[in-house]
C-alpha positions as CSV (number, residue, x, y, z in Angstrom):
1,X,71.6,171.8,120.2
2,X,70.9,171.7,116.6
3,X,67.2,172.3,115.6
4,X,65.7,169.8,113.4
5,X,65.2,171.2,109.8
6,X,64.6,169.7,106.3
7,X,67.1,172.5,104.7
8,X,70.6,171.4,104.1
9,X,73.1,174.1,104.8
10,X,75.4,175.4,101.9
11,X,78.3,173.1,103.1
12,X,76.0,170.3,103.1
13,X,74.7,170.9,99.7
14,X,78.2,171.2,98.6
15,X,79.0,167.8,100.0
16,X,75.8,166.2,98.5
17,X,76.6,167.4,95.0
18,X,80.3,166.2,95.4
19,X,79.2,162.9,96.2
20,X,76.4,162.7,93.7
21,X,78.9,163.6,90.9
22,X,81.2,160.9,92.1
23,X,78.5,158.3,92.2
24,X,77.3,159.3,88.9
25,X,80.8,159.6,87.1
26,X,82.8,156.8,88.9
27,X,80.2,154.3,90.7
28,X,77.5,154.1,88.0
29,X,79.8,153.2,85.1
30,X,81.6,150.4,86.9
31,X,78.3,149.1,88.8
32,X,77.5,146.2,86.1
33,X,80.9,145.1,85.8
34,X,81.8,144.4,89.6
35,X,78.4,143.1,90.1
36,X,79.1,140.6,87.2
37,X,82.5,139.6,88.8
38,X,81.4,139.7,92.3
39,X,84.8,140.9,93.6
40,X,85.8,143.7,95.7
41,X,86.2,146.8,93.4
42,X,89.8,148.0,94.6
43,X,90.1,150.5,91.8
44,X,87.0,152.2,92.8
45,X,87.7,152.2,96.4
46,X,91.2,153.6,95.3
47,X,89.6,156.5,93.5
48,X,87.2,157.1,96.3
49,X,90.4,157.4,98.6
50,X,92.2,159.7,96.1
51,X,89.4,162.2,96.2
52,X,89.0,161.9,99.9
53,X,85.6,160.2,100.4
54,X,87.2,156.7,101.6
55,X,89.1,158.3,104.6
56,X,88.6,158.5,108.3
57,X,88.4,162.5,107.9
58,X,85.5,162.3,105.6
59,X,83.5,160.2,108.0
60,X,84.4,161.9,111.0
61,X,83.3,165.0,109.5
62,X,79.9,163.4,108.5
63,X,79.7,161.9,111.6
64,X,80.1,164.6,113.6
65,X,77.7,167.1,111.5
66,X,75.6,168.8,114.4
67,X,72.3,168.3,112.5
68,X,73.1,164.5,112.5
69,X,72.2,164.7,108.5
70,X,75.8,164.2,107.2
71,X,75.8,160.2,107.3
72,X,72.5,159.9,106.0
73,X,72.9,162.4,103.3
74,X,76.2,160.6,102.3
75,X,75.0,157.2,102.3
76,X,72.1,158.3,100.1
77,X,73.8,159.5,97.5
78,X,76.5,156.7,97.2
79,X,74.0,153.8,97.3
80,X,72.1,156.0,94.4
81,X,75.3,155.3,92.4
82,X,75.1,151.5,93.3
83,X,74.7,149.4,96.6
84,X,77.4,146.7,96.0
85,X,80.3,149.2,95.4
86,X,79.0,151.7,97.7
87,X,79.0,149.0,100.6
88,X,82.6,148.2,99.7
89,X,83.4,151.8,100.2
90,X,81.4,152.2,103.3
91,X,81.6,148.8,104.9
92,X,84.6,149.5,106.9
93,X,82.4,152.3,108.6
94,X,80.7,149.3,110.8
95,X,83.8,148.4,112.2
96,X,84.8,151.9,112.8
97,X,81.7,152.9,114.6
98,X,82.2,149.7,116.8
99,X,85.3,151.4,117.9
100,X,84.0,154.7,118.3
101,X,81.0,153.4,120.4
102,X,83.0,151.2,122.5
103,X,86.9,152.2,122.5
104,X,89.0,154.4,124.4
105,X,90.5,157.4,122.8
106,X,93.9,155.8,122.4
107,X,92.2,152.8,120.6
108,X,90.2,155.0,118.3
109,X,93.3,156.9,117.4
110,X,95.3,153.8,117.0
111,X,92.9,151.5,115.1
112,X,90.8,153.3,113.1
113,X,93.5,155.0,110.7
114,X,94.7,151.5,110.2
115,X,91.4,150.6,108.8
116,X,91.5,153.0,105.9
117,X,95.1,152.8,105.1
118,X,95.7,155.8,102.5
119,X,95.3,156.8,98.8
120,X,98.2,154.9,97.8
121,X,97.6,151.6,99.9
122,X,93.8,151.4,100.7
123,X,92.9,148.9,103.4
124,X,89.4,147.7,104.6
125,X,88.1,146.6,108.0
126,X,85.5,144.0,109.0
127,X,82.8,143.9,112.0
128,X,82.4,140.4,113.0
129,X,79.3,139.6,115.0
130,X,76.8,137.2,113.4
131,X,77.5,133.5,113.6
132,X,75.9,130.3,112.0
133,X,73.7,129.9,115.0
134,X,73.3,133.6,116.4
135,X,72.2,136.0,113.9
136,X,69.0,137.9,115.3
137,X,69.6,135.8,118.3
138,X,72.8,137.4,119.8
139,X,72.4,135.6,123.0
140,X,73.2,132.3,121.2
141,X,76.8,133.5,120.1
142,X,79.3,131.0,120.8
143,X,82.6,132.6,119.7
144,X,84.5,132.5,123.3
145,X,87.3,135.0,124.5
146,X,89.2,134.0,127.5
147,X,91.8,136.0,129.4
148,X,95.1,134.6,129.9
149,X,96.3,136.7,132.9
150,X,99.8,135.7,133.1
151,X,100.3,136.8,129.2
152,X,97.9,139.8,129.5
153,X,96.2,138.2,126.4
154,X,92.6,137.4,125.1
155,X,92.2,134.0,123.5
156,X,89.5,134.0,120.8
157,X,88.1,130.8,119.1
158,X,84.8,130.5,117.1
159,X,83.3,131.2,113.6
160,X,82.1,134.5,112.6
161,X,79.8,134.4,109.3
162,X,78.2,137.3,107.0
163,X,81.2,139.6,107.7
164,X,81.6,142.4,105.2
165,X,85.2,142.5,104.2
166,X,85.6,139.3,106.4
167,X,89.2,137.6,105.9
168,X,90.3,140.4,103.6
169,X,90.3,143.1,106.3
170,X,93.3,144.8,107.6
171,X,91.6,145.2,111.2
172,X,88.8,142.7,112.4
173,X,86.5,143.9,115.1
174,X,85.3,140.6,116.7
175,X,82.2,140.3,119.2
176,X,82.9,137.6,121.5
177,X,81.4,135.8,124.8
178,X,83.4,136.6,127.8
179,X,80.8,135.3,130.4
180,X,78.4,133.0,129.0
181,X,76.3,133.0,132.2
182,X,75.0,136.4,131.4
183,X,73.7,135.7,127.8
184,X,74.0,138.6,125.6
185,X,75.1,140.7,128.5
186,X,78.4,138.9,128.8
187,X,79.7,140.0,125.3
188,X,82.8,142.3,124.4
189,X,84.5,143.5,121.3
190,X,87.8,142.8,120.5
191,X,90.4,144.3,117.9
192,X,92.2,141.7,115.9
193,X,95.4,143.3,114.6
194,X,96.6,142.7,110.9
195,X,98.3,139.7,110.6
196,X,97.3,137.8,113.9
197,X,98.0,134.1,113.6
198,X,94.8,132.0,113.9
199,X,92.7,134.2,111.9
200,X,91.5,133.1,108.4
201,X,88.8,133.3,106.1
202,X,86.1,130.7,105.6
203,X,83.4,130.3,103.0
204,X,83.2,133.4,100.7
205,X,79.3,133.7,99.9
206,X,77.9,134.2,96.5
207,X,75.0,136.4,96.8
208,X,71.7,137.2,95.2
209,X,72.5,141.1,95.3
210,X,75.3,143.5,96.7
211,X,77.7,141.4,94.8
212,X,80.7,143.7,94.4
213,X,80.7,143.7,98.3
214,X,82.9,140.8,99.7
215,X,81.2,138.6,102.6
216,X,82.5,135.7,104.0
217,X,82.9,133.8,107.0
218,X,86.0,134.4,109.5
219,X,87.5,131.6,111.3
220,X,89.2,132.1,114.7
221,X,91.4,129.4,116.3
222,X,93.4,130.0,119.2
223,X,93.5,133.7,118.3
224,X,95.5,135.4,120.9
225,X,95.3,139.5,121.0
226,X,96.9,141.9,123.6
227,X,94.9,143.1,126.5
228,X,94.9,146.4,125.0
229,X,92.9,145.2,122.1
230,X,89.9,144.8,124.5
231,X,87.6,147.6,123.2
232,X,87.2,150.0,126.4
233,X,89.7,148.0,128.1
234,X,89.6,145.3,131.1
235,X,88.5,147.8,134.0
236,X,85.6,148.9,132.2
237,X,84.5,145.4,131.1
238,X,85.0,144.1,134.7
239,X,82.6,146.9,136.0
240,X,79.9,146.4,133.3
241,X,80.0,142.6,134.0
242,X,79.7,143.3,137.7
243,X,76.8,145.5,137.2
244,X,75.1,142.8,134.8
245,X,75.6,140.2,137.5
246,X,73.8,142.2,140.3
247,X,71.0,142.9,137.7
248,X,70.7,139.4,136.8
249,X,70.5,138.4,140.6
250,X,67.9,141.2,141.4
251,X,65.7,140.6,138.0
252,X,66.7,144.2,137.0
253,X,66.7,146.0,133.7
254,X,68.5,144.9,130.7
255,X,71.8,145.9,129.6
256,X,73.0,146.8,126.1
257,X,76.0,144.7,124.8
258,X,78.7,145.9,122.6
259,X,77.2,144.7,119.5
260,X,73.9,146.0,120.0
261,X,75.3,149.7,120.5
262,X,76.9,149.3,117.2
263,X,73.8,148.2,115.4
264,X,71.6,151.0,116.9
265,X,74.1,153.6,115.8
266,X,74.1,152.2,112.1
267,X,70.3,151.6,111.6
268,X,69.3,155.0,110.4
269,X,72.4,154.9,107.9
270,X,71.1,151.6,106.7
271,X,67.8,153.1,106.1
272,X,69.6,156.2,104.1
273,X,71.3,153.3,101.9
274,X,67.8,151.8,101.0
275,X,66.7,155.2,100.2
276,X,69.4,155.9,97.9
277,X,68.6,152.5,96.2
278,X,64.8,153.1,95.8
279,X,65.6,156.7,94.5
280,X,67.7,155.5,91.9
281,X,65.5,152.8,90.8
282,X,62.4,155.3,90.8
283,X,64.3,157.8,88.5
284,X,65.1,155.1,86.0
285,X,61.5,154.3,85.8
286,X,60.3,157.9,85.6
287,X,62.5,158.5,82.7
288,X,61.5,155.3,81.1
289,X,57.7,155.9,81.7
290,X,58.3,159.6,80.0
291,X,60.1,158.1,76.7
292,X,58.7,154.8,76.4
293,X,55.7,154.9,73.9
294,X,52.9,152.4,73.4
295,X,49.5,153.0,71.4
296,X,50.9,156.3,70.2
297,X,51.6,158.0,73.7
298,X,54.2,157.7,76.6
299,X,53.1,155.2,79.3
300,X,53.3,157.7,81.9
301,X,49.9,159.0,80.4
302,X,48.4,155.9,81.8
303,X,47.0,156.1,85.3
304,X,48.2,152.6,86.0
305,X,51.9,153.8,85.4
306,X,51.5,157.4,86.8
307,X,49.8,156.3,90.0
308,X,52.6,153.9,90.8
309,X,55.2,156.3,90.2
310,X,53.3,158.8,92.6
311,X,53.3,156.0,95.2
312,X,56.9,155.5,94.6
313,X,57.9,158.9,95.3
314,X,55.5,159.1,98.0
315,X,57.2,156.3,100.1
316,X,60.9,157.5,99.1
317,X,60.1,161.0,100.7
318,X,58.5,159.3,103.9
319,X,61.3,157.0,104.5
320,X,64.0,159.9,104.0
321,X,61.9,161.9,106.7
322,X,62.0,159.0,109.1
323,X,65.8,158.3,108.6
324,X,66.6,162.0,108.9
325,X,64.5,162.3,112.1
326,X,66.3,159.1,113.6
327,X,69.6,160.6,112.6
328,X,69.0,164.1,114.2
329,X,67.7,162.4,117.3
330,X,70.7,160.3,117.6
331,X,73.2,163.1,117.3
332,X,71.4,165.5,119.4
333,X,71.0,162.9,122.3
334,X,67.1,162.6,121.9
335,X,66.2,159.0,123.2
336,X,64.3,156.7,120.7
337,X,61.3,156.5,123.1
338,X,59.4,154.9,120.1
339,X,62.2,153.0,118.4
340,X,62.6,155.5,115.8
341,X,65.8,154.3,114.7
342,X,64.1,150.9,114.0
343,X,61.4,152.5,112.4
344,X,63.6,154.3,110.0
345,X,65.4,151.4,109.0
346,X,62.0,149.0,108.9
347,X,60.2,151.8,106.4
348,X,63.2,152.5,104.2
349,X,64.2,149.0,103.7
350,X,60.6,147.8,103.0
351,X,60.3,150.8,100.6
352,X,63.5,150.0,98.6
353,X,62.0,146.4,98.0
354,X,58.7,147.7,97.0
355,X,59.9,150.5,94.8
356,X,62.3,148.6,92.9
357,X,60.0,145.8,92.1
358,X,57.6,148.5,90.8
359,X,60.4,149.8,88.7
360,X,60.7,146.4,86.9
361,X,57.1,146.3,86.5
362,X,57.1,149.6,84.8
363,X,59.8,148.7,82.6
364,X,58.2,145.4,81.6
365,X,60.4,142.9,79.8
366,X,63.2,145.3,79.7
367,X,63.3,145.7,83.6
368,X,63.9,142.1,83.9
369,X,67.1,142.1,81.9
370,X,70.5,143.0,83.0
371,X,70.6,145.5,80.3
372,X,68.6,147.9,82.4
373,X,70.1,148.5,86.0
374,X,66.5,148.0,87.8
375,X,67.1,144.4,87.9
376,X,70.4,144.7,89.9
377,X,68.8,147.1,92.1
378,X,65.6,144.9,93.0
379,X,68.6,142.2,93.8
380,X,70.4,144.6,95.8
381,X,67.3,146.0,97.6
382,X,66.7,142.6,99.2
383,X,69.6,142.9,101.7
384,X,68.0,146.0,103.5
385,X,65.5,144.0,105.1
386,X,67.8,141.3,106.4
387,X,71.3,142.8,107.6
388,X,71.6,144.7,110.8
389,X,68.5,143.5,111.8
390,X,65.7,142.0,109.7
391,X,62.4,143.8,109.4
392,X,61.0,141.1,111.6
393,X,63.4,142.3,114.3
394,X,62.5,146.0,113.7
395,X,59.2,145.2,114.2
396,X,59.8,143.4,117.4
397,X,61.9,146.2,118.7
398,X,59.1,148.8,118.0
399,X,56.4,146.7,119.3
400,X,58.4,146.0,122.6
401,X,59.2,149.8,123.2
402,X,55.6,150.9,122.4
403,X,53.9,148.4,124.7
404,X,56.6,147.8,127.3
405,X,55.9,144.0,126.9
406,X,58.4,141.1,126.3
407,X,56.7,140.4,123.1
408,X,58.0,137.2,121.4
């Protein structure tokens, strides 16, 4: 088991510097254009594929880093470049994590490569869980999956929303209800292969931030997928459902569903994304405060500015420590006895919102214009307190874990 350390090894430092160079040289120069266009930055994704960043091999290497720091380090550097473009590059990872967390070895080997494509023909994937009436309340999910035993097929019907890459993805991973009587315990995840009839893109959302990342509804109308597209397989599902029914009868402990397993695995990574955005805004504000003069001296000479920067840096470093701790714990198999994963996501996301707002304040009128990147960073930061569990949900998870009570 890897010991917890704050020192990156030589290999990690090399990867970090490589990612930072790509973020500085490729992502940042394109950030403003793709934010304005509100389109998927395919050329940038292709460049990431050409150098090996957008690939199964790269994410596997970071995912299996024994220290747990590979993924958060990568997320921080890419999102330091730009949140919208970075999410377009890493968005496929959520679907891949869904397969890794719940799929068989055969499913992992079959579907994850198809999520990425190759440098000459890049593909993306989508993880579809949220619904118009079921965001934080996963028990309210309505998308149904019914098994057609005669054909060994599952039939999916429903509408998903807020799906990154939804509708444009080569592979969709869809969470659906297989036993409505079990609430969130009766959910399962399915692969919808490319070109499957009945799946279509619904509304594409025009967003406040992360506008270079495609977000849309996914409509499923009589979508038929082969039995082997049920993640984990039917035998495993039947066993899990049987255990859940017994627990419901006996009033026993709750069972984690497939979607929640995916979110738990990704929350520290989202925290790392927030740290990257916060760090980027802080660095712009620091540089501006050193070079902007008022009343004959740099504005950083004023305590009102200097103290803000001190607070910003302190919060960023504290957020990174929480993210690294949670990532190390997850990788080394240490249980989140105090909801450390949710802590990291909560604090880092709130830090990103606060730090980017402070950066705008330090830049004054300039910070409010699109001539400076902090305006975009502030818009982007808002999403971290919303997706993959709002800040309110994170606080609920933490409070329930600490108290052992069903706080509502």
